[in-house]
N, C-alpha and C positions, 0 to 999 in steps of 0.2 A: 625482662620477661613479662612483667605486668603491663608495660607499655605496648608490647606486641599483641597481647590479648585485647587491649582496648582498641587497637587499630583493626584487628580482625572483626570485632563486634561492630565497630563503626562502619567498616566496609560492608558487612552483612546487612546492616540497617539501610545503608544507601541503596544496595541492590534490591532489597525488599520494597523500599519506597519507590524506586524506579519501576519495578514490575507492577506494583500496585497502581500507581498513577497511569502507567502505560496501558494496563489492562482495562481500567475504567474508561480511558479515552477510546480505546479500540472498541469497546462494547457499547458505550453510550453516545458516541458522536454519530449523528445521523448520517446515513449513506451519502457519499460523494461530497462531504463537507470538508474533507482534508485537502490541502493544496494539490491540484493536478491528479487527484485520485481517479477520476474516470479514465483519464488517458493512460495512467500506469496500469490500471486494471485491464483495459483493453489491450495493452501490450502483452500481458500474460495470456489473456484469452486468445489472442491471435497466435501466439506461440503454441498454445494448446491445440488449437483447431487446425492450423496450417503447418505446424512443425518448423516454422522459421520466424526470424525476426522481421518486424514490419519495415518496409521501405516506403516512405510516404513522399509523394510528389505534390507540388503545388496544386491546390484544388481538391485534394483527397479528403479534406475535412472542411466543414463550414464554420468559419470563425464567427460569423453573425449568429449562427445557431448556438454556438458556445456562449456567446454573450447573453442570449435570451435565457439559456439555462442558468447562468450565473445570477441573472436578475431575479429569476424565479426560485433560486436556491435549490436547484436540481431536484425537482419534484420526482417522487418515486415512480410515477407512471411514465416519465420521459424516456425516450429512446436514446441511450448513451453510447450505443455501438459506433456511432460516427465520430466520437471524440477521440481522435488519434493524432497526437502530435509529439509523441515521445520517442520517435524512431532514432533520435540521436544519442540515446542513452546506451551505455555498454550492456550487453545481454546477460551478464553473470547473475545478477539479482533475479531477473525474470526467469532464467532457467532453473535457478535454485528454488524459486517459488512455485514452479510448475507442479511438483508432486502434491503440495498443499492445495493448490487450485483444483487439481483433479480429485484428490481424496475428499475435499470438502464440497464438491459439486459447484465450485466457483464461489465459495463463501467469502464474502468481503471481510467479515470479522476474523476468520481464520488467517487470511492474508495480512490483516493488520497485526494480529498477534505474532505472526512470523516476523514481520518487520520489527516488532518489539524485541524479539530474540536476537535478530541481527544487530539491532541498536545496542544491545547489551555488550556485544562483542567489540564495539568500536571504542 
């Protein structure tokens, strides 16, 4: 009985630390500094505006421009709408993120926090 209580307390502490570190990361990481974040964000934005998943053909996005953005560490004033290369991803996450995208007005931090919640379920 005592061992069970210890395990529950330990699990609770792990979950609290997970959410604490994840929330700090979501809030304090500068925009677009997480791997492939602009492309994933644009996938959700395209589903929100066009109602469908992106289908990208060669030449639809500028790889050279992406490298320029990476070198400049994705400045806030940069136009990131052209960064789309995640069309090969299954759509379930993006469809699940759609209500949060709409309710938050496209808020990046809200989407990051949603990913944190999804991560807790894994």
